[in-house]
N, C-alpha and C positions, 0 to 999 in steps of 0.2 A: 837433149838428144834422145834420151830414153822415151820420153813422151812422144816426140816426133816419129820415131821409129815404130812405136806402138800404134800410132794413128795410121801410118802407112800400112802396117801389117793387117790390123783388124779391118780397116777400111776396104782394102783389096779383097779380103775374105768375104766381107758382107756384100760387096758388089758382085762377087762371083756367085754367092748364094742367091742373089736377086735374079740372076739369069735362069736359074733352075727351079726356084720356088716362088709361088704367087705371094706368099707371106714369108719374107726372109726372117721375121722375128723368131720363128720357131727354131731354125738351125742356129740363129745367133744366140738364143738363150742356151741351147744345148752346148754350143762351143764355149760360151763364157762360163758355164758350169764346169766344163772340162778344165778350163784354165784355172778356175778357183781351186780345183782339187789337185792341181799340179804338185804342190809341196808334199802331198801325201801319197803320190804315185811311186811305183818302183822305177828304178833308173831307166830301164828300157822303154818305158812309156812317157817319161818326162821329155824325151827328145821330140815328141809329137806336139809340143805346146810352144807357143810364142814366148810365154813367160820364162821358160828355161833358158832361152837365148838372150832375152832382154835383161835378165838378172846379171849376166856376165859384164854388162856395161856399168853396173852400179858402182859409185865411188866409195860406198861403205857397205858392210854386210847388211843384207835386207832386214834381218831381225833388229839391228841397231837403228836403221833408218825408220822402220815402222814404229819402233819404241819411241824415239824422240819425236817423229812426225805426228803420231797420234796425240802426244802430249801437247804439242804446239796447236794442232787443230782443235782439240777439245777446249783449251783455254781461250783461243780466239773466238770460237763459236759461242762459248759461254759469255764472253765479254760483249759479243754482238747480239745476244739473244733478245728478240723483241717480246717474247712471252715465255710462259712456263714450258711449252712443248719444245721450243728450241733449247732451253736449258737442259731438259731431259735428254735430248739428242746429244748435247755436248757432253753430258755425263757418260753416255754410252760410248761415244768416241774416245773419251779420255780413259775409260775403263780398260781399253785394250793396252794402253801403256802400263796401267797398274798391274794387269794380269801378266804382262810380259816381263816385268821388272826382274823377278828372281830367276826365271829360266835364262834370260839373256845375261844378267850379271854373273850368275853362277858359271856360265860357260866362259865368260871373260876371265874370271878368276882362275878357272881350271886350265885355260890355254895360255894365259899371259903372265901368271904369277908363279914364281919358283915354289916347289912343294913345301919347303920349310917356312915360307911366309904366307901360305894360303890361309891358315887359321886367323892370323891378324888381319889379313885383307878381308876375309869374310866378316869378321867382327866389325871392322870399320864400315863395310858396305851395309850391314844390317842395322847399324846405328843411324844411317842416313835418314830414314823416315822420321824418327823422333827428333833429330836435329832440325830437319826441315819444318816440322810442326812448330817447334819452339821459335825458329826464326820468322816463320810466317805469322805466328800469333803476335810477335813483337813488332814486325815491320808493316804488315798489311793495313792495320787500322789507321796508322798515321799516313801511309801512302794513299789510302782511299780518301782521306780528308783533303789531300792535295790535288789529286787528279781524278777523283771519283772511283767507284768500285769497278767500272768498266776499264778505266785506265790502269788500275792496279792489276787486273787480270791480264791485260796486254803486256804489262811489264813482266809478269810471271811467265808469259809465253816466250819472252826473249831468252829465258834461261835454258829450256830444252832446245831452242833454236841455236843457241851458242854451243850446246853440247853436240848437236848434229854437225855443226861446222867444225868443231874441234876433232870429232871422229874422222871427218873427211880429210883434215890436214894430217892427222896421225897416219891414216891409211896411205896418203900420198908419200909421206916421208919414210914409211916402212917399206916402200917399194910396190905400192899398189894394193888393191882390195884383196888380192889373194893372200897377202900376209895377215890380213885380219879375218879372213873368212874361215869358218869351221864347218865340218861335215858331221851330220848326225847319221848314225847307222840305224837301220831297221832291224838289226839282229837282236835276238833275245838270248842273252848269255848270262843267266844266273842272277840278273838284277831284278827281275819282275817281282818275285815274292817280297824282296826288301822294299821295293817301291810301294807295294800295296800296304805293307805294315806301316810305313812312314805316312802314307796318305790317310789311313784310318787314324793314326795318332795325331796327325795334323788337324784332322777334323775335330777331334776331341779337344786338343789344345786351343784351336781357334774358338770353339764354343765357350770354353772357360775364360779365355783371355778377354774376349769382347764382352761377355757377360759381366766380367769384373770391371773393365774400363768404362763401360757405359753407365754403371750405377754407383761407382765409388763416390762421385760428387754428391749424388742424390742421397745416398746412404749417410754420408758425413753430415749433410745438412738436416735431413729429416729425422734420422734415428739418433744421431750423436749431438744434434743441436749446434753444429758449427755454422759460422757465417758463410755466405756465398764465396767470399774471397778465400777463406781458409779451406773450404771444400775444393775449390779450383786448385789451390796450392797442393792438395793431396794428390790430385791427378797429375799435376805437373811434376811433382817430386818422383812419382812412379816412373814417368817417362825419362827424367834425367838419370835416375839410377839405372834404368834399362839401357841407356846409351853406354854408361860405364860398364855394365854387366856384359853386354854383347861384345864389346872390345876386349874385355878382360878374359872372358871364356874363350874367345877366338885365339887370343895370344897365348893362353895357357893350355891349348889343345895338346901340346906335347906331353903334358903331365898325365894324360889318360892314354894308356896303351890301346884300349878299346873305346872309341868315341861314343859307343852306345851306353857306356857307364854314365856319362854326363847326361845323356838323353833321359835316363831313368831318374837320376838324382834331381834334375830341375823340376819336373812335375811334382815330386814328393815335397820339395820345398814350397812349390806353389800351393799344395794342399795345406801345408802348415800355415802359410800366409793367409789363406782363406779362413781358417779357423781362428787365427789371431784377429782378423777383422771382425769375425762373428762375436768374439768375446770383448771386442773394443767397446761395446755398450757398457761394460762394467768398468773399464779403465781405458781412457784415450791413448795412453802410451802403447797399449797392445795394438790398437788400430794403426798407429804410425809405424810400429815395428812390422806389421803385416804389409804396409805399403812398400817399405824398403826391401823386405824379403821378396815380395812379388816382382818388383822391378828388377832385382838382381838375379832372379831365378827363372820363373816360367816365361816372363816377357823376353828373356834372352834365349829361349828354347830353339828358335829358328837357326841361330848360328850353329848350335850343336847338330841340328837336323841336317843342315847342308854338308857339314863335315862328315857325318855318317853316310850321307848319300854318295859323296865322292869315293868313299871306301867300298861301297856295296854294289855299284853299278858300273858297267863298262864306260870308259871315257866318252865313247861316241854316243852314249845314251843319256848323258847328264842333262842336256837341254830338255828332252822329252820327259825324263823322270822328274825333273824339277817342276815341270808343268803339271804333272799328275799330283804331286804332293801339294803344290800350290792350290790346285783345284779343291782338294780335300779340305785344306785350311780355310779357303774362302767360303766354302759351303758351311763349315762349322761356325765361322765368324758371322754368317748371315742368320744362323739359328740362335746364337747365344743371346743377344739382347732381347728379342721377342719372348724367348722362353723364360728368361729371368724376370722380365717385366710382368709376364703372365702370373708367375708364382707370387711376386710381390703384391699384385692386385688381388689375387684370389685369397691369399692367406693374410693379407694386411700386415705382413712383417717381412723384414729382410733376412730373417734367420734361415728360412727354407732356401732362399737364393744362395746364401753362402754355403749351406750344407750341400746343395747341388753342385756348385762350382768346385768345392773341395772334393766331392765324390768323383767328379769328372777327372780332375787331376790325378787322384789316387788310382782310378781305373786306367788312365793313360800310363802311369808308371808300371802297373801290373802288365798291361799289354806289351810295353816295350821290354819288360824283363823277360816275358815269355819269348819274344822275338830274339832277345839276346842269347837265351839259353838254347833255343831250338834251331836257329839258323846260324851257321858258322860265318865268321867275318872273313871275307876273302882279302888277302893282302896282295897288292900290286905294286911293282917298283915305280917309284916316282910319285906315288900318291901320298896324301896327308896321313 
């Protein structure tokens, strides 16, 4: 229905443009640009776009539909890819789902979960990626042997498709999409400084975490002389501990009167874990201790970050604020592995890499401590 109405609306507009312009592509491009910008326009301008009215017919919130839909599209295109360029296009499409994950799910937790349960809900939510990686690593090789790698990707695509259908059913039972829809306000009420602090901290944590995750197996194999299987086990153990850590820190949020206390403590523990891995060359037990501490601390940092975000921005800004923090974290994650790899190649040793990672985590703790002392934590009724 939505697609049909959109075809009628845009088709009529383009035909009208053809009566007055020799080349209707020019006004068409301008109008489509306007439609693309609709989500970012003020309310009094949104009424001038077709998208504003078409969205009201959606059976699920547009953010949820785009999130699940881009996941399905990316996996289907990847499974159908005839060459490398199609595969790259599939990654670009799927990246929209990856980028939207935390902003969308944070908003769901905020609007659909009781305040006293939000910490546990966030911990379970944040443990999802590591659980998915473990399940995919265990199931996809065997599935690929049965139906081929393309078939395995199509099977994976059925999971977000089922999620989209489930959201539609929940929306229908809840009394329509209006019960699931949320509104983001464009007001700036005291949350902007906190978002910037968290975005910078997220950039630093992302750099350190991805630098650590990318090179733990190589470090264990090349510097510590472990087998490939044991090196892979080290990375897996870190992920398993991170699942438990994210859930535990989320469930134990009530123990911290100020959630920023936990934000400071976790990078400090991450710094200690980096130093333990550094001295693991002298005793392997220190390396394994660093693996466990890192998984239970800095790899669980995001749970504490979202809890702090809930407390420091207006409810109507949580979606946008999550996107800003996520952007900082992703940029840091992109810088981490190349930077660590460059250090390892130029120095011929992993020691400089671990010192860098530890220093980044220590600097993150200092940054968050300054934020904690300089910016008061606003308290709002009904928040975590």
